[in-house]
C-alpha distance (Angstrom), angle and dihedral (degrees) to the residues before:
residue distance angle dihedral
M1 . . .
S2 3.79 . .
P3 3.82 121.9 .
T4 3.79 115.2 -90.7
P5 3.84 109.3 -99.5
G6 3.79 111.9 -102.0
R7 3.79 98.3 22.6
P8 3.80 125.6 94.5
V9 3.78 120.4 -93.0
S10 3.82 102.3 -105.4
V11 3.81 112.0 -139.0
V12 3.80 118.9 -175.9
L13 3.81 116.1 -162.1
A14 3.82 121.3 -160.5
G15 3.79 111.9 -167.7
G16 3.78 112.4 118.9
G17 3.77 131.0 138.1
T18 3.80 110.7 59.6
G19 3.78 134.2 25.7
G20 3.80 89.0 -108.9
H21 3.79 88.7 67.2
I22 3.80 99.0 32.6
E23 3.82 100.7 49.9
P24 3.83 96.6 56.6
M25 3.81 89.0 43.0
L26 3.80 91.3 55.5
A27 3.80 92.3 43.6
L28 3.79 88.7 55.5
A29 3.82 90.4 46.4
D30 3.80 89.4 54.6
A31 3.81 91.5 49.3
L32 3.82 91.4 49.9
L33 3.80 90.8 48.8
R34 3.81 90.1 52.9
R35 3.83 87.8 54.5
S36 3.79 94.6 47.6
G37 3.80 96.2 94.9
A38 3.80 91.7 54.7
V39 3.83 94.3 49.6
P40 3.83 117.5 83.7
G41 3.79 105.4 -109.9
G42 3.80 91.4 7.2
V43 3.81 129.2 -110.4
R44 3.79 126.5 -73.4
V45 3.81 116.0 -159.8
T46 3.81 123.4 -160.3
C47 3.79 123.0 179.6
L48 3.79 124.5 -150.2
G49 3.77 121.6 -146.9
T50 3.77 145.1 141.0
A51 3.79 131.6 -105.9
R52 3.81 92.7 -110.7
G53 3.81 100.3 51.7
M54 3.80 133.1 93.1
E55 3.80 87.9 -110.5
T56 3.80 91.1 81.2
R57 3.80 86.7 71.1
L58 3.81 104.3 27.4
V59 3.80 101.7 45.0
P60 3.85 99.2 51.9
A61 3.82 89.1 42.8
R62 3.80 88.3 61.2
G63 3.80 91.5 48.8
Y64 3.80 100.6 -107.6
D65 3.79 129.4 133.8
L66 3.81 112.0 -107.6
R67 3.80 122.2 -160.4
L68 3.79 118.8 -170.4
I69 3.80 127.5 -135.5
P70 3.83 130.7 176.6
P71 3.81 113.5 -84.3
V72 3.79 119.5 -117.6
P73 3.82 106.7 -158.4
L74 3.79 112.9 -170.9
P75 3.84 115.6 -145.3
R76 3.81 112.2 -125.0
K77 3.82 90.5 -145.2
P78 3.81 133.2 37.6
T79 3.80 106.6 -86.4
P80 3.82 134.6 150.8
D81 3.81 86.2 -98.5
L82 3.80 88.4 67.8
L83 3.82 89.0 71.6
R84 3.80 90.0 63.2
V85 3.80 94.7 53.8
P86 3.85 98.9 86.4
G87 3.80 92.0 54.3
R88 3.79 91.9 46.7
V89 3.80 91.0 49.1
R90 3.81 92.6 51.3
A91 3.81 92.2 49.7
A92 3.80 93.0 47.1
V93 3.82 92.1 46.6
R94 3.82 91.5 52.0
E95 3.80 92.2 52.3
T96 3.80 93.0 43.5
R97 3.81 92.5 48.4
A98 3.81 89.7 53.1
L99 3.80 89.3 51.7
L100 3.81 92.8 49.7
D101 3.81 89.2 51.9
E102 3.81 92.1 47.1
L103 3.82 91.3 49.6
S104 3.83 93.3 44.0
A105 3.79 86.1 -130.9
D106 3.80 115.7 -151.6
V107 3.80 95.4 -175.0
V108 3.81 137.6 6.3
V109 3.80 117.9 -146.9
G110 3.80 116.1 -164.3
F111 3.79 128.5 -166.3
G112 3.79 98.1 -173.2
G113 3.78 132.3 -103.2
Y114 3.78 132.0 90.4
V115 3.82 94.0 -47.7
A116 3.79 94.6 54.3
L117 3.81 98.9 52.9
P118 3.84 96.4 64.5
A119 3.80 88.9 44.4
Y120 3.80 92.6 53.6
L121 3.80 92.8 48.3
A122 3.81 93.4 44.0
A123 3.81 90.7 52.9
R124 3.80 93.3 62.5
G125 3.80 117.7 105.1
R126 3.80 118.5 -103.2
R127 3.80 139.0 -168.6
G128 3.76 94.0 -3.9
R129 3.79 94.0 -46.8
P130 3.81 116.8 123.2
G131 3.76 116.5 -114.0
V132 3.78 129.5 -129.1
P133 3.82 114.4 -97.0
V134 3.80 115.2 -112.4
V135 3.80 132.4 -143.3
V136 3.81 117.5 -167.0
H137 3.80 124.4 -156.7
E138 3.80 118.3 -168.3
Q139 3.80 117.8 -163.1
N140 3.81 100.9 -173.2
A141 3.78 132.6 64.0
L142 3.82 88.1 -123.6
P143 3.82 110.3 50.2
G144 3.77 122.5 -137.4
L145 3.80 126.7 -124.1
A146 3.81 96.2 -96.3
N147 3.80 93.5 55.5
R148 3.79 92.8 43.4
I149 3.81 87.1 57.7
G150 3.81 93.6 41.3
A151 3.81 92.8 51.1
R152 3.82 89.9 62.3
I153 3.80 92.3 63.6
A154 3.81 100.9 27.4
A155 3.78 125.0 117.7
R156 3.82 89.4 -147.4
V157 3.81 133.6 10.2
A158 3.82 120.5 -156.0
V159 3.81 123.5 -168.4
T160 3.79 133.9 -166.8
V161 3.80 98.8 -150.3
P162 3.83 121.8 49.9
D163 3.82 115.2 -111.8
T164 3.81 93.8 21.7
P165 3.82 104.7 164.9
L166 3.82 99.5 -113.9
R167 3.77 120.8 119.9
R168 3.82 113.8 -105.2
G169 3.81 90.7 2.7
E170 3.83 114.5 171.6
H171 3.80 118.0 -155.6
V172 3.80 103.7 -120.9
G173 3.81 103.5 145.3
M174 3.79 130.8 -133.3
P175 3.83 118.7 -49.0
L176 3.80 106.9 -124.2
R177 3.80 137.3 -173.0
T178 3.79 111.6 -91.7
A179 3.82 89.3 -123.2
I180 3.81 85.0 68.6
S181 3.80 103.7 30.7
S182 3.83 93.0 50.2
L183 3.82 95.6 41.2
D184 3.82 115.5 135.7
R185 3.80 99.5 -158.4
P186 3.82 98.7 -170.4
A187 3.80 92.2 47.7
R188 3.82 92.4 50.9
R189 3.79 98.3 38.7
A190 3.82 99.4 98.4
E191 3.82 92.3 45.4
A192 3.81 91.9 46.8
R193 3.79 96.2 48.8
A194 3.79 91.4 47.7
A195 3.83 90.2 50.7
F196 3.83 90.4 58.2
G197 3.79 96.7 40.3
L198 3.80 93.4 -108.5
D199 3.79 127.6 143.9
A200 3.78 115.1 -98.2
D201 3.80 100.3 -126.5
R202 3.80 109.8 29.8
P203 3.84 123.5 106.8
T204 3.80 106.8 -99.5
L205 3.79 132.8 -148.5
L206 3.81 119.3 -160.2
V207 3.82 115.3 -155.1
F208 3.80 121.4 -169.7
G209 3.78 136.8 146.8
G210 3.80 102.6 -163.4
S211 3.79 126.8 -79.7
Q212 3.83 93.2 -45.1
G213 3.79 97.9 39.5
A214 3.81 126.5 -124.4
A215 3.78 123.5 -102.0
S216 3.82 96.3 -147.9
L217 3.81 92.7 50.7
N218 3.79 90.8 46.6
R219 3.81 93.1 51.9
A220 3.79 94.8 46.2
A221 3.79 96.2 46.2
V222 3.80 95.2 46.1
G223 3.80 89.7 46.5
A224 3.81 89.6 54.2
A225 3.82 94.7 46.9
D226 3.79 95.3 106.1
A227 3.81 93.6 46.8
L228 3.81 91.0 49.6
T229 3.79 92.5 47.4
A230 3.81 92.3 47.9
A231 3.80 89.2 54.7
G232 3.81 92.0 52.0
V233 3.82 94.6 -106.1
Q234 3.81 121.4 142.0
V235 3.80 122.4 -154.1
L236 3.80 136.7 -146.0
H237 3.81 105.8 -164.7
A238 3.83 124.8 -174.6
R239 3.81 102.7 -162.5
G240 3.84 99.2 -178.3
P241 3.82 125.7 -101.4
K242 3.83 94.5 -93.2
N243 3.79 96.8 46.5
T244 3.77 97.8 81.1
D245 3.80 91.4 145.6
V246 3.81 89.4 70.6
A247 3.80 106.7 98.1
V248 3.78 139.7 143.6
P249 3.79 123.0 -150.5
A250 3.80 113.3 -108.4
R251 3.77 112.2 -88.4
P252 3.81 116.3 -115.6
A253 3.79 116.3 -101.9
G254 3.78 112.0 -76.4
Q255 3.80 94.9 22.9
P256 3.80 123.5 110.1
P257 3.82 112.7 -84.4
Y258 3.80 123.5 -114.1
V259 3.81 105.1 -154.1
V260 3.81 117.7 -164.6
V261 3.83 120.5 -166.9
D262 3.79 131.8 172.9
Y263 3.79 96.2 -132.3
L264 3.79 139.2 -2.6
E265 3.80 110.7 -125.4
R266 3.81 91.6 176.5
M267 3.78 108.6 48.5
D268 3.79 89.5 168.6
L269 3.80 90.3 62.8
A270 3.81 91.8 43.2
Y271 3.81 90.4 54.0
A272 3.81 91.4 46.0
A273 3.80 91.3 51.4
A274 3.81 95.2 50.8
D275 3.79 135.3 80.9
L276 3.81 94.0 -172.3
A277 3.81 136.4 10.7
L278 3.79 132.4 -144.8
C279 3.79 106.3 -159.3
R280 3.79 151.2 125.8
A281 3.80 119.8 -80.6
G282 3.78 104.7 -119.5
A283 3.79 113.5 156.4
V284 3.82 95.4 -108.5
T285 3.81 92.6 45.4
V286 3.81 93.4 51.6
A287 3.80 91.7 46.1
E288 3.80 94.0 48.3
L289 3.80 94.6 47.9
S290 3.79 93.7 49.3
A291 3.82 92.3 44.1
V292 3.81 91.0 56.2
G293 3.81 94.4 38.5
L294 3.81 97.0 -117.3
P295 3.82 112.7 147.7
A296 3.79 118.3 -139.5
A297 3.76 146.0 -170.2
F298 3.80 99.9 -128.9
V299 3.81 119.2 -150.3
P300 3.83 106.5 -169.9
L301 3.78 117.8 -143.4
P302 3.82 104.4 -99.9
I303 3.82 94.4 -137.2
G304 3.79 132.8 68.0
N305 3.77 125.3 42.3
G306 3.79 98.3 -45.3
E307 3.80 96.0 -94.5
Q308 3.81 94.1 136.6
R309 3.78 91.9 58.8
R310 3.79 89.8 49.3
N311 3.80 90.5 47.7
A312 3.80 91.3 57.8
L313 3.81 99.3 40.7
P314 3.83 98.6 82.5
V315 3.81 91.3 53.8
V316 3.81 93.2 43.4
E317 3.81 92.6 46.9
A318 3.80 89.1 49.9
G319 3.82 88.9 57.3
G320 3.80 95.6 -106.7
G321 3.78 99.3 118.8
L322 3.79 151.2 -11.2
L323 3.79 130.4 -97.2
V324 3.80 123.9 -144.6
E325 3.78 126.3 172.9
D326 3.79 116.0 -121.7
A327 3.82 91.8 -117.2
D328 3.82 90.7 54.1
L329 3.79 97.2 48.9
S330 3.81 111.5 106.7
P331 3.80 140.5 139.5
A332 3.80 87.7 -95.6
W333 3.82 91.4 54.4
I334 3.80 90.6 51.6
G335 3.79 90.2 48.9
E336 3.81 92.4 49.0
H337 3.82 99.8 42.8
L338 3.81 112.4 18.3
V339 3.81 102.8 36.2
P340 3.85 93.7 58.5
L341 3.81 90.9 44.5
L342 3.80 93.0 51.1
A343 3.81 88.9 50.8
D344 3.83 91.8 54.5
P345 3.84 111.5 73.4
A346 3.81 93.3 -177.0
A347 3.80 92.9 53.1
L348 3.82 91.0 46.8
A349 3.80 90.4 51.0
G350 3.80 90.2 52.1
Y351 3.79 92.6 50.8
A352 3.81 90.1 46.9
A353 3.80 92.6 52.2
H354 3.80 91.9 50.0
A355 3.81 91.7 46.9
A356 3.81 90.6 52.3
A357 3.81 91.3 48.3
A358 3.82 89.0 56.4
G359 3.82 92.9 50.0
V360 3.81 129.3 94.0
P361 3.82 107.0 -154.3
D362 3.81 94.4 173.3
A363 3.81 97.7 52.7
D364 3.83 90.8 118.8
E365 3.80 90.5 59.3
R366 3.80 92.7 44.6
L367 3.79 91.6 52.2
A368 3.82 91.9 45.1
D369 3.83 88.5 55.2
I370 3.80 90.5 53.9
V371 3.80 93.9 46.1
L372 3.81 94.4 50.9
E373 3.81 91.9 45.1
V374 3.80 90.2 53.5
A375 3.82 92.5 44.9
R376 3.79 90.8 54.8
């Protein structure tokens, strides 16, 4: 059913829970808002979430309407709680269906997780009434249960990683904030290094383990501090807000700095300051690094179903980075593999070019095209 002439196209986005779902949702919302003036009647964006997710803070802060629905967490293993899931799903679907009717939704876009599943099921037609068309976006190389279900009823399915096993999946990439996707790293390098107290012209390693940090990355990087310094490499290290025991003695005057911070508020400046990253391989991280052309040594999280390793593989296989298992990461590994690379500008430039070639900086616009086509 096409939107009624004269009224805004009503787009409902379901991507609450974690930052991995919320950030691409908000990047798409921004892209749709930029299109609003060119769409007859404009575009109205509503985000779905739950009271316990990060979306309660992030979505209103970006200026978007957030409507709450009951969460439907799915146990990973058979437990007595699994018996309660059907009832929870039915209740969440009823509330979500009422919201879709109230919002006169023209399209539902889901990003997976326990917010998306009720939205997918609520969008189906019922009792002779047409349903609301669905677009699915999958961030990881291995899709979760909600998106595997959503893909069966979706009008279009977009994926971040090529060859993601979802039926009819189109490689679109990861929608990113324009502060990242439009970042000119060389042009911002001097500003970025000054902002972090780094020297202007030294090779720079960025170390981060996600918003909470990563103990194995912290240990390995701190253990390699002297080897990095001796090679003329400076370091910007985000240890995580709870890891206050991670510290490096001040470098003697004239030696490269090793800057430790709890958290990086400005990832765009951190990327601009760096020549190489040592990091986890979450879907958003991999997409951002490749979009800005920053090579990385990826250390996949050693738990879960192996999706982080799969996320990084396309970039690594394209020559845009290295892959090291968490158990193999050590100060010695950094000294053997990263120190020589950071001392070789030509090799770094080659890795950076291959990383950029694997990136999709306009994924937000590509996904917005699909969403508006489906809504019409």
